[in-house]
C-alpha positions in Angstrom: 97.0 184.6 75.3 98.3 185.0 78.5 100.4 187.9 77.5 103.0 187.6 81.1 102.9 183.8 81.8 105.8 184.4 84.1 106.3 185.6 87.8 108.6 184.8 90.2 112.6 182.5 89.9 112.4 181.7 86.1 115.5 179.0 86.6 118.7 179.0 83.1 120.1 175.3 82.9 123.2 175.3 81.8 123.6 172.9 78.0 125.9 170.3 79.2 128.1 168.7 77.1 130.3 165.0 76.7 133.5 164.7 76.4 133.0 164.2 72.3 131.3 167.6 73.0 127.6 165.9 71.8 125.4 167.6 74.5 124.9 165.6 76.8 120.1 165.3 76.9 119.8 162.8 79.6 121.8 165.3 82.2 120.2 168.0 80.7 117.3 166.5 81.4 118.0 166.0 84.8 118.9 168.8 85.0 115.8 169.7 84.6 113.8 168.2 86.8 116.0 169.0 89.6 115.0 172.9 88.7 110.9 171.7 88.2 111.1 169.6 91.4 113.3 172.9 93.9 109.8 174.7 93.2 111.3 177.6 90.0 108.2 179.3 89.5 109.3 179.0 84.9 112.2 176.9 83.2 114.9 179.3 80.8 116.5 177.1 78.1 118.5 178.2 75.9 119.6 181.4 77.3 123.3 182.7 78.3 124.0 180.5 80.7 123.0 178.0 78.4 125.7 179.1 76.3 123.4 179.5 73.0 125.4 181.6 70.8 127.8 178.5 71.4 124.5 175.5 70.1 124.5 175.2 66.5 120.4 174.6 64.4 120.1 171.0 65.7 122.2 171.0 69.6 119.1 174.1 70.4 116.1 171.9 68.8 117.4 169.3 70.7 117.1 170.9 73.9 114.3 173.0 73.8 112.2 169.5 72.9 113.5 168.2 75.7 112.9 171.0 77.9 109.0 170.8 77.1 108.9 167.2 77.2 110.9 167.3 80.9 109.3 169.7 81.8 105.7 168.7 80.7 103.8 171.5 81.1 104.3 171.6 84.8 105.4 175.5 84.9 105.9 178.2 82.0 108.4 177.5 80.1 110.8 180.5 78.2 113.0 179.7 75.0 115.7 181.8 74.0 116.1 181.8 70.1 117.9 185.0 69.3 120.0 184.6 66.3 122.2 187.0 64.5 120.0 187.4 61.3 116.7 187.8 61.7 115.5 185.4 59.4 117.0 182.0 61.3 115.4 184.2 65.1 112.1 183.5 63.4 113.1 179.9 62.3 113.7 178.9 66.4 110.9 181.1 67.6 108.5 178.9 65.3 110.5 175.8 66.1 110.2 176.6 69.8 105.8 177.4 69.6 105.5 174.6 68.0 107.5 172.2 70.6 104.9 174.0 73.5 107.3 176.5 74.5 105.4 179.6 76.7 107.3 182.1 75.4 110.4 183.0 73.6 113.2 185.6 75.5 116.0 187.2 72.3 118.1 189.3 72.5 119.3 192.0 69.6 122.3 190.5 68.5 125.2 191.4 66.1 128.4 192.1 64.7 128.0 195.8 63.8 125.5 198.0 65.9 121.9 197.9 65.2 120.5 201.2 65.1 117.1 201.0 67.4 114.7 201.3 63.9 116.4 198.6 63.0 116.2 196.5 66.6 113.0 197.1 66.1 112.1 195.9 62.2 113.8 193.0 64.0 111.2 192.0 66.7 108.5 193.1 64.7 109.2 190.5 62.0 109.5 187.5 64.9 106.4 188.8 66.7 104.7 188.5 63.3 105.1 185.0 62.4 105.1 183.6 66.2 101.0 183.7 69.0 103.2 183.2 71.2 104.8 186.2 74.3 107.8 187.7 73.5 110.6 189.0 76.4 113.0 191.5 74.3 115.9 190.9 76.5 119.0 193.3 77.4 122.3 192.6 77.9 124.9 195.3 76.7 127.7 193.0 78.3 126.7 189.5 76.4 124.8 191.0 73.6 126.6 194.1 73.1 123.6 196.6 72.7 122.0 198.8 75.5 118.1 199.2 74.8 117.1 202.6 76.1 114.3 202.8 78.0 113.2 204.4 74.6 113.5 201.9 72.7 112.0 199.3 75.3 108.9 201.8 74.6 109.1 201.2 71.0 109.2 197.6 71.9 106.3 196.7 73.5 103.9 198.7 71.2 104.6 195.0 69.0 101.3 193.6 70.4 103.4 189.8 70.7 106.5 191.5 72.9 105.4 192.1 76.3 107.7 191.9 78.4 111.1 193.3 79.7 114.4 191.7 81.2 117.0 194.2 82.7 120.3 193.0 82.7 122.3 196.2 83.0 122.8 195.6 86.4 121.4 199.4 86.7 118.8 200.0 88.9 118.2 202.9 88.9 117.1 201.7 84.6 114.7 199.1 87.2 113.6 202.0 88.4 112.5 204.6 86.2 111.6 201.7 83.1 108.1 201.4 86.1 108.2 204.9 86.4 107.6 205.8 82.8 106.2 202.1 81.4 103.7 202.0 83.8 102.8 199.7 86.2 101.1 197.0 84.3 104.0 196.4 82.1 105.8 193.3 83.7 110.3 193.8 83.7 112.3 190.7 84.6 115.7 191.2 86.5 118.5 189.3 85.2 121.4 191.2 86.9 121.9 188.4 90.3 123.4 191.1 92.4 120.3 193.5 91.7 117.9 190.1 93.2 116.7 191.7 96.7 116.7 195.6 94.5 115.4 194.6 92.3 112.8 193.1 93.8 111.7 196.2 95.1 111.4 198.4 92.5 108.7 196.4 91.4 110.2 193.4 89.2 108.0 190.7 88.4 110.5 188.3 88.5 114.3 187.5 88.5 115.5 185.0 85.6 118.6 183.6 87.0 121.0 180.1 86.7 121.1 180.3 90.8 118.8 177.9 91.2 121.0 175.0 89.8 122.4 175.5 93.6 120.7 177.6 95.7 117.0 177.2 94.6 115.4 177.4 98.7 117.1 180.6 99.0 116.2 182.2 95.8 112.5 180.9 96.2 112.4 181.6 100.1 113.6 185.5 98.8 110.8 186.3 96.6 107.9 184.8 99.0 109.5 186.4 101.3 109.1 189.8 99.1 105.1 188.8 98.1 104.3 188.9 101.9 106.1 192.2 102.1 108.3 191.4 105.1 112.0 193.2 103.4 113.6 192.1 107.0 112.8 189.2 105.7 114.2 189.5 102.0 117.2 191.4 103.1 118.6 188.0 105.4 118.0 185.9 102.6 119.5 188.3 99.9 122.8 188.8 102.2 123.2 185.7 103.3 123.5 184.1 99.1 124.5 187.8 97.3 128.7 186.6 97.9 127.8 183.4 96.1 125.8 185.7 93.0 128.4 187.3 92.7 130.9 184.7 92.4 128.8 182.9 89.9 129.0 186.6 87.6 132.5 187.3 87.9 133.3 183.1 86.5 131.2 182.8 84.2 127.3 181.9 84.9 128.4 178.0 82.0 132.1 177.2 84.2 130.6 178.8 87.7 126.9 176.8 87.5 128.4 173.4 85.9 131.4 173.1 88.9 128.8 174.4 91.4 126.5 170.9 90.3 129.2 169.1 90.2 131.0 170.6 93.9 126.9 169.8 94.6 127.5 165.4 92.8 124.9 166.3 90.5 127.4 167.2 88.0 127.2 169.7 85.5 128.1 168.5 82.2 131.9 169.7 79.9 131.5 172.5 77.7 132.1 173.0 73.8 135.3 174.5 73.0 136.6 177.6 73.5 134.9 177.6 76.8 136.8 175.3 79.7 136.4 174.7 82.6 137.3 176.9 86.1 140.6 176.7 87.7 141.5 174.0 90.4 141.3 177.5 92.7 138.3 179.2 91.8 137.3 176.4 92.2 138.3 175.6 95.8 136.6 179.0 96.5 132.8 178.4 95.5 133.2 175.3 97.5 134.2 177.3 100.5 131.2 180.0 99.4 128.8 176.9 98.7 129.7 175.1 102.1 129.1 178.8 104.2 125.4 179.5 102.1 124.1 175.3 102.6 125.3 175.7 106.0 122.7 178.6 107.3 120.5 177.4 104.0 117.1 177.3 106.9 118.3 179.9 108.9 116.1 181.8 107.8 113.1 180.4 106.2 
């Protein structure tokens, strides 16, 4: 298997619902198609943006299958399969593999704080039941567990665990990962406001919901880094940083869906208790998007 099948901009679609809180698969497929057509280097359904913890098994399976059908092998796919129990995580990982996922992403989720040994056993058990790569996702803000570099190093000893997504928002952590784990280890940035800094620290890619709204800028930033044009990369980053900060601060599902509505694409509804942005925040987002769009091609 290709141990590290991803690089570049890995786009995270939202999970849209209709007025009855039923997953809107046609709208979801339309949104995925936009992400692929815009040039995203990978598609990652069922992450935080896709409100994975709010979905039942049938909804998760429907989203995974719809992703594979719409992407149709054009770019690699990274499916979130995290669950409170190891048993259910294995179930969803096996389903994703059977559906055609390139890799799966797992964040340790638990009501009780897990020990390092429990986390290692969790990943090892899942890895033993699938043959595709696993991305270990560290995001203490949503998962409640901060996996230390020492723990991540242990996880990378598990053959299928070949990638790390780091979302603590600590750039020093990324430098430490690169220094301690070596150049051959692929780590990915999950903190939108650190996009530029993470690439300069050696991130192989950027896992982000931003391509739903500004794909050209996201991809242009990555391409500037690839040709070592740091001046252009800085300008592209500054052009989008206000939007990146906003979507994180207001919650990715809310802000991305509102942005898709503003752009005329349609973001879909929510599953309770999540709800839309306030009117004030929507107006702010409209202003930010208009400013970004007016300068979109200035540095390309």
